[in-house]
C-alpha positions in Angstrom: 0.0 0.0 0.0 1.4 3.3 -1.1 1.5 6.0 1.6 2.4 9.6 1.4 2.9 11.5 4.7 3.4 15.2 4.8 4.9 17.1 7.7 6.4 20.4 8.6 3.3 22.6 8.5 2.5 25.0 11.3 1.7 28.6 12.3 4.1 31.3 11.2 4.1 35.1 10.8 4.4 36.8 7.5 7.9 36.8 6.2 8.9 33.7 8.0 9.8 30.3 6.6 8.7 26.7 6.8 10.0 23.5 5.3 7.5 20.8 4.3 8.4 17.1 3.8 6.6 14.3 2.0 7.8 10.8 2.7 6.6 8.1 0.3 6.5 4.4 1.2 5.1 1.2 -0.1 5.5 1.8 -3.9 6.5 -1.2 -6.0 7.3 1.2 -8.9 9.8 3.9 -9.1 8.5 7.4 -8.4 8.4 9.6 -11.5 7.1 13.1 -10.9 6.4 14.6 -7.5 4.4 17.7 -6.8 2.9 19.9 -4.1 -0.6 21.3 -4.3 -2.4 23.5 -1.8 -6.0 24.0 -0.9 -7.4 26.9 1.1 -11.0 26.9 2.5 -13.6 27.6 -0.2 -10.9 27.7 -2.9 -10.0 25.2 -5.6 -7.0 23.0 -5.3 -3.9 24.9 -6.6 -0.8 23.4 -8.1 2.3 24.9 -6.3 5.4 23.2 -7.6 6.6 20.0 -9.3 9.8 18.1 -9.8 10.7 15.3 -12.2 12.8 12.2 -11.5 15.6 14.0 -13.1 15.3 17.0 -10.9 13.7 19.5 -13.2 11.5 21.9 -11.3 8.6 24.1 -12.1 6.7 26.6 -9.9 3.4 28.5 -10.0 3.8 32.2 -10.5 2.5 32.9 -7.1 5.4 31.1 -5.3 8.3 31.5 -7.8 11.3 33.0 -6.2 10.1 32.2 -2.7 9.5 28.4 -2.7 12.0 25.7 -3.6 11.1 22.1 -4.3 13.7 19.3 -3.9 13.7 15.6 -3.6 15.9 12.9 -2.2 15.4 9.8 -4.3 17.3 7.6 -1.9 14.9 8.5 0.9 11.8 8.7 -1.3 11.2 12.1 0.2 10.2 15.4 -1.3 10.7 18.8 0.3 9.2 22.3 -0.1 11.2 25.1 1.3 8.9 28.1 1.7 10.5 31.5 2.4 9.0 34.9 2.8 5.5 33.4 3.5 2.5 35.6 2.9 -1.0 35.3 4.5 -2.3 34.1 1.1 0.0 31.1 1.3 -2.2 29.7 4.2 -3.6 26.4 3.0 -3.5 22.7 3.4 -0.5 21.5 1.5 -0.7 18.1 -0.2 1.9 16.1 -1.9 1.3 13.9 -4.9 3.4 11.4 -6.9 3.1 9.6 -10.2 4.9 6.3 -10.5 6.6 5.0 -13.6 3.6 2.6 -13.9 1.4 5.7 -14.2 -0.4 5.5 -10.9 -1.1 8.6 -8.9 -1.2 8.9 -5.2 -1.9 11.7 -2.7 -1.1 12.5 0.9 -3.6 13.8 3.4 -1.9 17.2 3.8 -0.2 19.4 6.3 -1.7 22.7 7.4 0.2 26.0 6.9 -1.2 29.1 8.6 0.5 32.5 8.0 -0.9 35.3 10.1 0.2 38.3 12.0 
């Protein structure tokens, strides 16, 4: 059974930083792409950043220059370093993966709250 477990969320003030982690376990297939999404109350789920198995990264315009996505393939773990957080970054952050078999899996999320 494939499991994705996010951690690292919390409460911070505007301008502060957080580092999220997503640990993947149980996959029989190699992990291809990994990505972070976020969902704020009463808003649609929003793609935040993605990273390929080769390390190529992409970011949404709203986080470009402030967030950094990385992965450690040996640990089946993905990270999201979030700097200079804004109140509008407050959301539930979810990680997702696609395996080389083409299956997609999601974690349950970690809550990020940015408020003064």
